[in-house]
KOLROTI-629190 format. One record per atom (N, C-alpha, C, O): residue number from 1; residue in one letter; atom name; x, y, z. Coordinates in steps of 0.001 Angstrom, whole numbers. Example, Ala and Ser with C-alpha at 12.3 -4.5 7.8 and 13.67 -1.06 7.14 Angstrom:
! KOLROTI-629190
 num residu atome      c1      c2      c3
   1      a     N   13190   -5690    7800
   1      a    CA   12300   -4500    7800
   1      a     C   13200   -3300    7800
   1      a     O   14236   -3319    8465
   2      s     N   12850   -2250    7080
   2      s    CA   13670   -1060    7140
   2      s     C   12900      30    7870
   2      s     O   13409    1138    8039
***
This chain:
! KOLROTI-629190
 num residu atome      c1      c2      c3
   1      x     N  131103   67810  133805
   1      x    CA  131206   68868  134787
   1      x     C  131998   68320  135970
   1      x     O  131681   67244  136477
   2      x     N  132989   69020  136401
   2      x    CA  133862   68579  137476
   2      x     C  133090   68353  138766
   2      x     O  132241   69160  139144
   3      x     N  133391   67254  139432
   3      x    CA  132784   66981  140726
   3      x     C  131412   66345  140658
   3      x     O  130810   66074  141697
   4      x     N  130903   66099  139466
   4      x    CA  129549   65558  139347
   4      x     C  129553   64205  138655
   4      x     O  128632   63901  137897
   5      x     N  130555   63397  138897
   5      x    CA  130691   62166  138134
   5      x     C  129920   60983  138697
   5      x     O  129548   60089  137936
   6      x     N  129666   60942  140005
   6      x    CA  129036   59761  140572
   6      x     C  127945   60106  141584
   6      x     O  128073   59771  142762
   7      x     N  126880   60767  141146
   7      x    CA  125838   61089  142122
   7      x     C  124989   59879  142444
   7      x     O  124863   58963  141632
   8      x     N  124404   59876  143635
   8      x    CA  123402   58866  143961
   8      x     C  122146   59206  143166
   8      x     O  121947   60356  142775
   9      x     N  121299   58206  142928
   9      x    CA  120088   58421  142158
   9      x     C  118872   58470  143069
   9      x     O  118671   57594  143910
  10      x     N  118071   59502  142889
  10      x    CA  116862   59674  143679
  10      x     C  115651   59449  142780
  10      x     O  115647   59861  141620
  11      x     N  114638   58803  143309
  11      x    CA  113427   58596  142544
  11      x     C  112285   59410  143112
  11      x     O  111218   59469  142501
  12      x     N  112466   60029  144238
  12      x    CA  111449   60846  144881
  12      x     C  112137   61738  145885
  12      x     O  113030   62502  145521
  13      x     N  111739   61659  147145
  13      x    CA  112390   62436  148192
  13      x     C  113808   61915  148417
  13      x     O  114058   60711  148354
  14      x     N  114715   62825  148674
  14      x    CA  116085   62411  148951
  14      x     C  116789   63498  149740
  14      x     O  116330   64639  149804
  15      x     N  117922   63122  150346
  15      x    CA  118737   64055  151113
  15      x     C  120167   63554  151075
  15      x     O  120417   62348  151076
  16      x     N  121107   64492  151040
  16      x    CA  122511   64140  151112
  16      x     C  123182   65098  152088
  16      x     O  122877   66290  152119
  17      x     N  124101   64557  152885
  17      x    CA  124877   65346  153828
  17      x     C  126255   65606  153238
  17      x     O  126837   64739  152585
  18      x     N  126767   66801  153472
  18      x    CA  128123   67151  153063
  18      x     C  129023   66948  154289
  18      x     O  128875   67642  155295
  19      x     N  129944   66004  154197
  19      x    CA  130837   65664  155312
  19      x     C  132262   66073  154926
  19      x     O  132797   65630  153910
  20      x     N  132856   66920  155752
  20      x    CA  134237   67366  155563
  20      x     C  134983   67135  156859
  20      x     O  134545   67567  157926
  21      x     N  136128   66444  156763
  21      x    CA  136954   66127  157924
  21      x     C  136139   65454  159021
  21      x     O  136333   65743  160201
  22      x     N  135223   64554  158640
  22      x    CA  134447   63789  159605
  22      x     C  133262   64527  160210
  22      x     O  132569   63976  161065
  23      x     N  133015   65762  159785
  23      x    CA  131910   66554  160325
  23      x     C  130884   66823  159239
  23      x     O  131244   67130  158102
  24      x     N  129609   66709  159582
  24      x    CA  128550   67090  158665
  24      x     C  128425   68608  158729
  24      x     O  128009   69159  159748
  25      x     N  128787   69281  157639
  25      x    CA  128806   70743  157621
  25      x     C  127594   71340  156906
  25      x     O  127315   72533  157027
  26      x     N  126878   70495  156161
  26      x    CA  125701   70980  155446
  26      x     C  124907   69841  154870
  26      x     O  125338   68688  154898
  27      x     N  123723   70172  154338
  27      x    CA  122898   69161  153694
  27      x     C  121978   69826  152681
  27      x     O  121705   71024  152752
  28      x     N  121512   69024  151747
  28      x    CA  120479   69450  150798
  28      x     C  119461   68314  150734
  28      x     O  119820   67143  150613
  29      x     N  118202   68679  150817
  29      x    CA  117114   67687  150764
  29      x     C  116127   68093  149683
  29      x     O  115957   69276  149387
  30      x     N  115478   67088  149096
  30      x    CA  114478   67322  148054
  30      x     C  113191   66611  148429
  30      x     O  113207   65440  148809
  31      x     N  112074   67321  148320
  31      x    CA  110732   66763  148499
  31      x     C  110027   66817  147154
  31      x     O  109810   67893  146597
  32      x     N  109669   65639  146635
  32      x    CA  109024   65553  145329
  32      x     C  107663   66266  145325
  32      x     O  107325   66956  144363
  33      x     N  106894   66099  146394
  33      x    CA  105581   66727  146476
  33      x     C  105761   68227  146700
  33      x     O  106089   68660  147804
  34      x     N  105546   69010  145655
  34      x    CA  105743   70452  145740
  34      x     C  107086   70926  145236
  34      x     O  107342   72129  145198
  35      x     N  107958   69992  144844
  35      x    CA  109290   70343  144333
  35      x     C  109998   71339  145225
  35      x     O  110281   72463  144811
  36      x     N  110287   70923  146461
  36      x    CA  110932   71788  147449
  36      x     C  112336   71271  147755
  36      x     O  112550   70071  147932
  37      x     N  113283   72202  147812
  37      x    CA  114660   71912  148177
  37      x     C  114991   72657  149457
  37      x     O  114708   73849  149575
  38      x     N  115591   71962  150419
  38      x    CA  115975   72580  151683
  38      x     C  117489   72460  151850
  38      x     O  118040   71360  151876
  39      x     N  118150   73615  151962
  39      x    CA  119587   73714  152136
  39      x     C  119861   74108  153574
  39      x     O  119299   75083  154072
  40      x     N  120728   73350  154249
  40      x    CA  121036   73615  155657
  40      x     C  122541   73781  155874
  40      x     O  123353   73048  155310
  41      x     N  122885   74753  156696
  41      x    CA  124241   74934  157203
  41      x     C  124232   74320  158590
  41      x     O  123571   74837  159490
  42      x     N  124956   73228  158776
  42      x    CA  124825   72457  160018
  42      x     C  126027   72545  160958
  42      x     O  126039   71891  162001
  43      x     N  127040   73343  160606
  43      x    CA  128243   73365  161442
  43      x     C  128799   74784  161546
  43      x     O  128965   75469  160536
  44      x     N  129080   75212  162752
  44      x    CA  129619   76552  163006
  44      x     C  131108   76581  162689
  44      x     O  131938   76290  163551
  45      x     N  131442   76929  161456
  45      x    CA  132838   76968  161049
  45      x     C  133197   78273  160319
  45      x     O  134309   78417  159810
  46      x     N  132255   79217  160273
  46      x    CA  132516   80479  159618
  46      x     C  132292   80450  158113
  46      x     O  132488   81458  157434
  47      x     N  131882   79302  157591
  47      x    CA  131591   79169  156167
  47      x     C  130112   78867  155990
  47      x     O  129511   78195  156829
  48      x     N  129530   79346  154927
  48      x    CA  128176   78964  154582
  48      x     C  128223   77772  153630
  48      x     O  129293   77242  153330
  49      x     N  127061   77365  153167
  49      x    CA  126972   76290  152186
  49      x     C  126261   76815  150944
  49      x     O  125520   77796  151000
  50      x     N  126500   76149  149833
  50      x    CA  125913   76552  148567
  50      x     C  125272   75343  147889
  50      x     O  125853   74257  147858
  51      x     N  124073   75540  147350
  51      x    CA  123379   74497  146594
  51      x     C  123292   74915  145134
  51      x     O  123208   76098  144805
  52      x     N  123315   73917  144278
  52      x    CA  123139   74144  142851
  52      x     C  122236   73061  142273
  52      x     O  122295   71900  142677
  53      x     N  121412   73460  141333
  53      x    CA  120594   72520  140583
  53      x     C  121050   72603  139128
  53      x     O  121037   73677  138526
  54      x     N  121450   71466  138571
  54      x    CA  121860   71371  137174
  54      x     C  120839   70502  136440
  54      x     O  120399   69481  136969
  55      x     N  120465   70898  135242
  55      x    CA  119551   70084  134433
  55      x     C  120324   69572  133222
  55      x     O  121143   70281  132637
  56      x     N  120038   68314  132861
  56      x    CA  120695   67725  131706
  56      x     C  119926   68094  130436
  56      x     O  118727   67839  130323
  57      x     N  120642   68698  129482
  57      x    CA  120050   69056  128199
  57      x     C  120579   68092  127142
  57      x     O  121768   68089  126824
  58      x     N  119681   67281  126607
  58      x    CA  120070   66292  125604
  58      x     C  120617   66956  124339
  58      x     O  121532   66425  123711
  59      x     N  120064   68112  123962
  59      x    CA  120519   68805  122761
  59      x     C  121993   69209  122865
  59      x     O  122709   69217  121864
  60      x     N  122444   69543  124081
  60      x    CA  123839   69937  124294
  60      x     C  124700   68773  124770
  60      x     O  125928   68856  124771
  61      x     N  124035   67673  125180
  61      x    CA  124732   66537  125773
  61      x     C  125581   67003  126956
  61      x     O  126741   66616  127101
  62      x     N  124965   67856  127809
  62      x    CA  125721   68437  128900
  62      x     C  124786   68896  130026
  62      x     O  123584   69069  129824
  63      x     N  125358   69084  131197
  63      x    CA  124641   69604  132359
  63      x     C  124765   71113  132386
  63      x     O  125853   71648  132168
  64      x     N  123664   71814  132652
  64      x    CA  123639   73265  132701
  64      x     C  123092   73705  134064
  64      x     O  122055   73221  134517
  65      x     N  123810   74629  134703
  65      x    CA  123366   75130  136004
  65      x     C  122077   75937  135811
  65      x     O  122025   76874  135013
  66      x     N  121048   75551  136556
  66      x    CA  119746   76208  136471
  66      x     C  119503   77164  137643
  66      x     O  118875   78209  137479
  67      x     N  119998   76803  138806
  67      x    CA  119703   77581  140022
  67      x     C  120848   77407  141000
  67      x     O  121459   76342  141079
  68      x     N  121134   78477  141752
  68      x    CA  122192   78449  142766
  68      x     C  121750   79343  143913
  68      x     O  121214   80429  143695
  69      x     N  121980   78875  145144
  69      x    CA  121682   79723  146290
  69      x     C  122579   79329  147458
  69      x     O  123139   78234  147499
  70      x     N  122699   80273  148420
  70      x    CA  123602   80118  149552
  70      x     C  122841   80162  150864
  70      x     O  121747   80720  150951
  71      x     N  123439   79564  151879
  71      x    CA  122893   79626  153233
  71      x     C  124057   79722  154203
  71      x     O  125001   78935  154130
  72      x     N  123991   80671  155095
  72      x    CA  124990   80810  156143
  72      x     C  124297   80867  157491
  72      x     O  123111   81187  157579
  73      x     N  125029   80561  158517
  73      x    CA  124471   80560  159875
  73      x     C  124227   79142  160348
  73      x     O  123227   78518  159993
  74      x     N  125144   78642  161149
  74      x    CA  125059   77259  161606
  74      x     C  123719   76957  162244
  74      x     O  123193   77758  163017
  75      x     N  123174   75808  161920
  75      x    CA  121912   75368  162489
  75      x     C  120692   75976  161816
  75      x     O  119579   75857  162327
  76      x     N  120889   76626  160676
  76      x    CA  119763   77232  159962
  76      x     C  119586   76604  158592
  76      x     O  120529   76066  158012
  77      x     N  118358   76681  158082
  77      x    CA  118011   76114  156779
  77      x     C  117176   77111  155992
  77      x     O  116556   78009  156561
  78      x     N  117170   76943  154696
  78      x    CA  116283   77704  153829
  78      x     C  115659   76742  152827
  78      x     O  116326   75839  152324
  79      x     N  114383   76940  152544
  79      x    CA  113662   76089  151596
  79      x     C  113214   76921  150410
  79      x     O  112670   78014  150568
  80      x     N  113450   76384  149211
  80      x    CA  112991   77047  147999
  80      x     C  112146   76089  147187
  80      x     O  112261   74871  147329
  81      x     N  111302   76636  146342
  81      x    CA  110541   75842  145372
  81      x     C  111233   75986  144026
  81      x     O  111648   77079  143639
  82      x     N  111350   74868  143318
  82      x    CA  111923   74871  141980
  82      x     C  111193   73799  141187
  82      x     O  111167   72640  141601
  83      x     N  110611   74156  140080
  83      x    CA  109810   73224  139288
  83      x     C  110701   72194  138602
  83      x     O  111389   72504  137630
  84      x     N  110680   70976  139113
  84      x    CA  111406   69864  138499
  84      x     C  110491   69299  137412
  84      x     O  109442   68725  137705
  85      x     N  110896   69466  136177
  85      x    CA  110062   69085  135042
  85      x     C  109962   67568  134891
  85      x     O  110899   66831  135198
  86      x     N  108808   67128  134412
  86      x    CA  108541   65710  134209
  86      x     C  109562   65095  133253
  86      x     O  109867   65659  132202
  87      x     N  110075   63946  133630
  87      x    CA  111010   63149  132835
  87      x     C  112340   63849  132541
  87      x     O  113035   63462  131601
  88      x     N  112704   64858  133314
  88      x    CA  113992   65503  133164
  88      x     C  114959   64977  134220
  88      x     O  114537   64520  135282
  89      x     N  116257   65043  133924
  89      x    CA  117290   64639  134878
  89      x     C  117920   65884  135471
  89      x     O  118227   66842  134761
  90      x     N  118111   65858  136795
  90      x    CA  118716   66980  137507
  90      x     C  119825   66438  138408
  90      x     O  119721   65334  138942
  91      x     N  120876   67223  138567
  91      x    CA  121895   66963  139581
  91      x     C  121758   68054  140624
  91      x     O  121729   69240  140297
  92      x     N  121676   67653  141859
  92      x    CA  121554   68574  142982
  92      x     C  122847   68450  143783
  92      x     O  123234   67347  144171
  93      x     N  123517   69579  144032
  93      x    CA  124791   69545  144748
  93      x     C  124784   70477  145938
  93      x     O  124070   71479  145960
  94      x     N  125590   70132  146927
  94      x    CA  125845   71010  148065
  94      x     C  127352   71037  148291
  94      x     O  128022   70005  148239
  95      x     N  127877   72246  148545
  95      x    CA  129291   72423  148844
  95      x     C  129424   73502  149917
  95      x     O  128549   74354  150071
  96      x     N  130516   73451  150643
  96      x    CA  130800   74497  151625
  96      x     C  131543   75610  150911
  96      x     O  132481   75348  150158
  97      x     N  131134   76844  151139
  97      x    CA  131842   77978  150522
  97      x     C  133309   77921  150939
  97      x     O  133627   77766  152118
  98      x     N  134184   78046  149967
  98      x    CA  135607   78014  150247
  98      x     C  136210   76631  150246
  98      x     O  137370   76475  150630
  99      x     N  135456   75599  149821
  99      x    CA  135947   74230  149805
  99      x     C  135452   73565  148533
  99      x     O  134341   73842  148082
 100      x     N  136260   72694  147949
 100      x    CA  135892   72080  146676
 100      x     C  135121   70755  146835
 100      x     O  134674   70191  145837
 101      x     N  134959   70253  148061
 101      x    CA  134252   68985  148251
 101      x     C  132763   69168  147963
 101      x     O  132140   70119  148436
 102      x     N  132206   68248  147184
 102      x    CA  130806   68313  146776
 102      x     C  130113   67011  147130
 102      x     O  130671   65932  146931
 103      x     N  128895   67107  147654
 103      x    CA  128020   65943  147802
 103      x     C  126851   66175  146850
 103      x     O  126409   67311  146676
 104      x     N  126345   65098  146228
 104      x    CA  125307   65296  145221
 104      x     C  124411   64092  145098
 104      x     O  124753   62994  145536
 105      x     N  123256   64310  144495
 105      x    CA  122364   63229  144089
 105      x     C  121642   63638  142840
 105      x     O  121605   64819  142493
 106      x     N  121059   62662  142150
 106      x    CA  120357   62934  140917
 106      x     C  118850   62768  141146
 106      x     O  118411   61845  141832
 107      x     N  118080   63666  140567
 107      x    CA  116624   63643  140660
 107      x     C  116061   63480  139258
 107      x     O  116530   64110  138310
 108      x     N  115042   62623  139136
 108      x    CA  114316   62494  137882
 108      x     C  112938   63101  138091
 108      x     O  112228   62731  139026
 109      x     N  112557   64035  137218
 109      x    CA  111251   64671  137347
 109      x     C  110133   63655  137200
 109      x     O  110118   62864  136257
 110      x     N  109188   63682  138149
 110      x    CA  108100   62702  138167
 110      x     C  106790   63285  137670
 110      x     O  105814   62551  137522
 111      x     N  106742   64573  137411
 111      x    CA  105511   65193  136924
 111      x     C  104556   65593  138002
 111      x     O  103444   66023  137698
 112      x     N  104942   65472  139272
 112      x    CA  104054   65881  140373
 112      x     C  104076   67381  140525
 112      x     O  103396   67923  141396
***
């Protein structure tokens, strides 16, 4: 999958900032306890941010998009719950709408 070649690896809680032209324009954070993802639009530039959760399916030997959501409005965040399954691999990405730059990390389901 394009843009998902070198994610950082998360073993529990994690967060990644999306930096474009030296500015942090958004972020995505994961809390293992409760499987919560928080997407934030951190920069007033007229663009929102988009998060995606991809799960790795061994049967297909490929990543499949499981969930996608958007957030607009600088300085605002939204939190969603998404059940991260035990012993599964997930890629979590954040991008600014209208831009191809992606920041990402990988989550391994811990069964919590």
